[in-house]
C-alpha positions in Angstrom: 244.8 156.5 148.4 246.9 159.1 150.0 250.1 157.4 148.7 248.7 157.3 145.2 247.9 161.0 145.3 251.4 161.8 146.5 252.9 159.8 143.6 250.6 161.6 141.2 251.6 165.0 142.6 255.3 164.1 142.3 254.8 162.9 138.7 253.1 166.2 137.7 255.3 168.6 139.6 258.1 168.8 136.9 255.5 170.0 134.4 254.7 173.1 136.4 257.5 175.1 134.7 256.6 174.1 131.1 255.5 176.7 128.7 255.8 177.2 124.9 259.2 177.6 123.3 260.4 181.2 122.9 259.3 182.5 119.4 259.8 185.7 117.6 257.7 187.2 114.9 260.0 187.7 111.9 258.2 189.1 108.8 254.9 187.7 109.9 256.2 184.2 110.5 257.1 182.8 113.9 260.6 181.3 114.2 262.1 179.6 117.2 264.5 182.0 118.9 267.3 179.5 118.8 267.4 179.7 115.0 268.1 183.4 115.2 270.8 182.9 117.8 272.5 180.3 115.6 272.4 182.7 112.7 273.9 185.5 114.8 276.6 183.1 115.9 277.4 182.0 112.3 277.4 185.6 111.1 279.6 186.8 113.9 282.1 184.0 113.4 282.3 184.7 109.7 282.9 188.4 110.5 285.6 187.6 113.1 287.2 185.2 110.6 287.7 188.2 108.2 289.1 190.3 111.0 291.6 187.6 112.0 292.7 187.2 108.3 293.1 190.9 107.7 295.0 191.4 111.0 297.2 188.4 110.1 296.3 186.6 113.4 294.9 183.4 111.9 298.2 181.5 111.6 298.7 182.0 115.4 295.3 180.7 116.5 296.2 177.0 116.6 293.6 174.4 115.6 291.3 176.5 113.4 288.3 174.2 113.4 288.3 174.1 117.2 288.9 177.8 117.5 286.0 178.7 115.1 283.7 176.1 116.6 284.2 177.5 120.1 283.8 181.0 118.8 280.5 180.1 117.2 279.3 178.5 120.4 280.3 181.5 122.4 278.6 184.0 120.1 275.4 181.8 119.8 275.0 181.4 123.6 275.9 185.0 124.3 273.3 186.2 121.8 270.7 183.9 123.3 271.4 185.3 126.8 271.4 188.9 125.5 268.2 188.8 123.5 266.0 185.9 124.6 266.7 185.4 128.4 263.4 185.5 130.1 
């Protein structure tokens, strides 16, 4: 009996930190916060692409798909940490 209760406690313990996903109210509709972070990452990458083109830095960046993908990931995760870290 005691062993069974111990296994039950161990099975339920990881659920102690669970809670709902972070959501934000945007124009009366709740969106998952990660969607907003992805949008910020895409918008920031497009903006920085224009900066790189106008500054004539884009030919010197190397593999452009890899550079822009990494830039998108950086901006997405940074915006998540800045705005939605709890």
